[in-house]
C-alpha positions as CSV (number, residue, x, y, z in Angstrom):
1,X,27.0,7.7,10.6
2,X,24.5,5.3,12.0
3,X,21.2,4.7,11.7
4,X,19.2,3.0,13.9
5,X,16.7,0.4,12.8
6,X,13.0,1.2,13.5
7,X,11.5,-2.8,13.7
8,X,13.2,-5.9,15.7
9,X,13.4,-8.4,12.5
10,X,17.1,-9.7,12.3
11,X,16.4,-10.4,9.1
12,X,15.7,-6.9,7.6
13,X,19.1,-6.0,9.8
14,X,21.4,-8.7,7.6
15,X,19.7,-7.0,4.2
16,X,20.1,-3.4,5.0
17,X,23.7,-3.7,6.4
18,X,24.5,-5.3,3.1
19,X,23.7,-3.3,0.8
20,X,24.2,0.4,3.4
21,X,27.4,-0.9,4.4
22,X,28.7,0.4,1.1
23,X,28.1,3.9,2.2
24,X,29.7,3.8,5.1
25,X,27.0,4.1,7.2
26,X,26.3,1.5,10.3
27,X,22.9,-0.2,11.1
28,X,21.8,-0.9,14.4
29,X,19.5,-2.5,16.4
30,X,16.7,-0.3,19.0
31,X,18.4,-2.2,21.8
32,X,22.0,-1.6,20.6
33,X,21.0,2.1,21.2
34,X,19.2,1.8,24.4
35,X,15.5,1.8,22.8
36,X,12.6,-0.3,23.0
37,X,9.5,1.4,20.7
38,X,6.8,-0.5,19.7
39,X,4.4,1.5,16.9
40,X,1.0,1.3,15.9
41,X,0.9,0.5,11.9
42,X,-2.1,2.7,11.9
43,X,-0.8,3.8,8.0
44,X,-3.2,2.6,5.6
45,X,0.4,3.0,3.4
46,X,4.0,1.1,3.5
47,X,5.0,5.2,3.0
48,X,3.3,6.1,5.8
49,X,3.8,2.9,8.1
50,X,7.7,3.5,7.4
51,X,7.2,7.0,8.3
52,X,5.4,6.1,11.8
53,X,8.4,3.5,13.1
54,X,11.2,5.7,11.8
55,X,10.2,8.9,12.9
56,X,9.3,7.2,16.4
57,X,12.9,5.6,16.8
58,X,13.9,9.1,15.8
59,X,12.5,11.1,18.9
60,X,13.0,7.8,21.4
61,X,16.1,7.9,20.4
62,X,17.7,10.9,19.1
63,X,19.8,9.3,16.2
64,X,18.7,9.3,12.4
65,X,16.0,6.5,12.4
66,X,15.3,4.3,9.3
67,X,12.2,2.2,8.6
68,X,10.9,-0.3,6.0
69,X,7.4,-1.3,5.5
70,X,7.2,-4.0,2.9
71,X,4.8,-6.8,2.0
72,X,3.5,-8.5,-0.4
73,X,0.3,-7.6,-2.3
74,X,-1.8,-10.3,-4.4
75,X,-3.8,-9.2,-7.9
76,X,-6.2,-11.9,-6.9
77,X,-7.0,-10.9,-3.4
78,X,-7.5,-7.0,-4.3
79,X,-3.6,-6.1,-2.8
80,X,-3.9,-8.2,0.1
81,X,-2.5,-8.7,2.6
82,X,-0.7,-5.8,1.0
83,X,0.3,-3.8,4.9
84,X,-1.3,-6.4,6.6
85,X,1.4,-9.4,5.0
86,X,2.6,-9.5,8.7
87,X,-0.3,-9.9,10.5
88,X,-1.9,-11.8,7.6
89,X,-5.0,-14.3,9.5
90,X,-3.9,-12.4,12.9
91,X,-1.7,-13.3,15.9
92,X,-1.5,-16.4,15.8
93,X,0.6,-17.2,12.8
94,X,4.2,-17.4,12.1
95,X,5.7,-17.4,8.6
96,X,4.3,-20.8,7.7
97,X,1.2,-20.0,8.7
98,X,0.3,-17.2,6.9
99,X,1.6,-18.7,3.6
100,X,-0.4,-21.2,3.8
101,X,-3.5,-19.5,4.9
102,X,-2.4,-17.3,1.7
103,X,-2.3,-19.7,-0.5
104,X,-5.5,-22.0,0.6
105,X,-6.9,-17.8,-0.4
106,X,-5.8,-18.2,-3.9
107,X,-6.6,-22.3,-4.4
108,X,-8.8,-22.9,-7.6
109,X,-7.1,-19.2,-8.6
110,X,-5.1,-19.0,-11.9
111,X,-4.1,-15.5,-11.4
112,X,-1.4,-15.8,-9.6
113,X,0.7,-12.3,-10.3
114,X,1.2,-10.3,-7.4
115,X,4.6,-8.4,-6.5
116,X,6.5,-6.7,-2.8
117,X,7.0,-3.5,-1.9
118,X,9.1,-1.9,0.2
119,X,8.8,1.8,1.4
120,X,12.0,2.8,3.1
121,X,11.8,5.8,5.2
122,X,14.6,7.3,7.0
123,X,13.5,10.5,9.8
124,X,16.4,12.7,11.2
125,X,16.3,14.8,14.4
126,X,16.4,18.0,13.1
127,X,12.6,16.6,11.0
128,X,14.3,15.9,7.4
129,X,13.5,12.7,6.1
130,X,15.0,10.8,3.1
131,X,12.3,8.3,1.4
132,X,11.9,5.0,-1.4
133,X,9.9,2.8,-3.0
134,X,11.2,-0.4,-4.4
135,X,8.5,-3.6,-6.1
136,X,9.0,-6.9,-7.6
137,X,7.0,-8.6,-9.4
138,X,6.4,-11.8,-9.5
139,X,3.3,-14.6,-8.8
140,X,2.4,-17.3,-6.5
141,X,3.1,-20.9,-6.2
142,X,1.0,-23.7,-6.2
143,X,3.5,-24.7,-3.3
144,X,6.3,-23.3,-1.1
145,X,9.7,-23.9,-2.6
146,X,13.2,-22.9,-1.3
147,X,14.9,-23.3,2.2
148,X,15.6,-19.3,2.6
149,X,14.5,-16.4,3.6
150,X,11.3,-15.8,5.5
151,X,7.7,-14.6,4.8
152,X,6.4,-15.0,1.9
153,X,9.7,-16.2,0.2
154,X,9.0,-19.7,-0.1
155,X,6.0,-18.6,-2.3
156,X,6.9,-15.6,-3.9
157,X,8.0,-17.3,-7.4
158,X,10.7,-15.0,-9.7
159,X,9.4,-16.5,-13.5
160,X,12.6,-15.1,-14.7
161,X,14.7,-17.0,-13.1
162,X,12.6,-20.1,-12.4
163,X,12.4,-19.5,-8.5
164,X,11.3,-18.8,-5.5
165,X,13.0,-15.4,-3.2
166,X,13.9,-19.2,-0.5
167,X,15.6,-20.0,-3.6
168,X,17.6,-17.2,-4.0
169,X,21.1,-16.6,-2.4
170,X,21.7,-13.3,-0.7
171,X,23.5,-11.5,-3.7
172,X,20.6,-12.7,-5.8
173,X,18.1,-11.6,-4.1
174,X,19.5,-8.6,-3.2
175,X,20.0,-8.0,-6.8
176,X,16.3,-7.9,-8.1
177,X,14.1,-7.9,-4.4
178,X,11.7,-4.4,-3.6
179,X,13.9,-4.3,-0.7
180,X,16.8,-4.4,-2.6
181,X,16.0,-1.5,-4.9
182,X,14.4,0.5,-2.5
183,X,17.4,0.6,-0.4
184,X,19.3,1.1,-3.6
185,X,17.2,4.6,-4.7
186,X,17.6,5.4,-1.0
187,X,21.5,5.2,-0.8
188,X,21.1,7.3,-3.6
189,X,18.6,9.8,-2.1
190,X,20.8,9.5,1.0
191,X,24.3,11.0,-1.3
192,X,22.0,13.5,-2.2
193,X,20.9,14.5,1.1
194,X,24.3,14.4,2.5
195,X,25.5,16.5,-0.7
196,X,23.6,19.2,0.2
197,X,21.5,18.3,-3.4
198,X,18.0,17.7,-2.5
199,X,16.4,20.7,-2.5
């Protein structure tokens, strides 16, 4: 089965392929099927944004489409950056600019708790959808550490492992990450959907 990824993020493609290949699912980019869809993420929740993206690409491609909407929610910032994680600080910032802004906004703040959230939605041409959500709790480091990952990974610290996401191998990250958890739940829901047990 082929799923079109409703994203142009190559990092997400790798993570989705790693986990969904176990189901015999092939994940391809929009460009692989000749579509290029720009979706305005107007949802108030990660779930709403994931649905908006998956539905738009499914309609355009005529194929099942999968979307992930994810972000970082920091307790001391009332859940910010949240659904605006990829746009935090405005369009002029890159990944490093965004996490440095986050650190600046947390300057002097002792409560460093936060969580990564991932909402996944797969839309099918017949109107069906399969959804899942995953969360990974952690804390915000005082300075970036590690060379791997993307986005806020260098400043998202996992106390049990004493490492940031950017210091983890891909296998370690997939085992505990919000997206890894969401994808494993999604895999289960997709199997139920294929088997007709999801009523």
